[in-house]
C-alpha positions as semicolon CSV with decimal commas, in nm:
position;residue;x (nm);y (nm);z (nm)
1;X;-3,708;-4,626;-4,333
2;X;-3,360;-4,486;-4,387
3;X;-3,181;-4,533;-4,718
4;X;-2,833;-4,487;-4,575
5;X;-2,589;-4,771;-4,566
6;X;-2,303;-4,843;-4,333
7;X;-2,061;-4,719;-4,598
8;X;-2,233;-4,380;-4,620
9;X;-2,236;-4,351;-4,241
10;X;-1,868;-4,441;-4,225
11;X;-1,778;-4,173;-4,480
12;X;-1,983;-3,913;-4,292
13;X;-1,821;-4,004;-3,962
14;X;-1,471;-3,983;-4,114
15;X;-1,546;-3,641;-4,261
16;X;-1,654;-3,507;-3,920
17;X;-1,372;-3,675;-3,730
18;X;-1,113;-3,460;-3,562
19;X;-0,742;-3,524;-3,525
20;X;-0,572;-3,354;-3,231
21;X;-0,831;-3,075;-3,231
22;X;-0,823;-3,019;-3,607
23;X;-1,141;-3,079;-3,800
24;X;-1,285;-2,951;-4,126
25;X;-1,481;-2,667;-3,969
26;X;-1,191;-2,526;-3,767
27;X;-0,962;-2,545;-4,069
28;X;-1,220;-2,359;-4,281
29;X;-1,244;-2,079;-4,024
30;X;-0,866;-2,063;-3,996
31;X;-0,836;-2,021;-4,373
32;X;-1,108;-1,755;-4,386
33;X;-0,950;-1,550;-4,109
34;X;-0,608;-1,582;-4,272
35;X;-0,750;-1,448;-4,599
36;X;-0,907;-1,152;-4,415
37;X;-0,575;-1,078;-4,243
38;X;-0,384;-1,095;-4,570
39;X;-0,634;-0,860;-4,734
40;X;-0,602;-0,620;-4,439
41;X;-0,222;-0,615;-4,476
42;X;-0,253;-0,539;-4,849
43;X;-0,508;-0,264;-4,778
44;X;-0,275;-0,104;-4,520
45;X;0,010;-0,103;-4,770
46;X;-0,212;0,037;-5,046
47;X;-0,370;0,319;-4,848
48;X;-0,071;0,422;-4,633
49;X;0,199;0,391;-4,898
50;X;0,419;0,209;-4,646
51;X;0,488;-0,154;-4,586
52;X;0,301;-0,339;-4,312
53;X;0,598;-0,348;-4,074
54;X;0,683;0,019;-4,136
55;X;0,321;0,119;-4,073
56;X;0,334;-0,033;-3,723
57;X;0,691;0,108;-3,666
58;X;0,843;-0,237;-3,631
59;X;1,120;-0,164;-3,884
């Protein structure tokens, strides 16, 4: 016999609900990849001695 109530099921369904394609899992991956990209930009600046845009000859 299950010990879950309707309230617990409602909370779980709200947590997994998506809004226009956005859900918790996609937002988590988006944040993780953004952090990796930011770290890569800092690493490029640190090791090359140039800014990110100068490294790629954009400026």
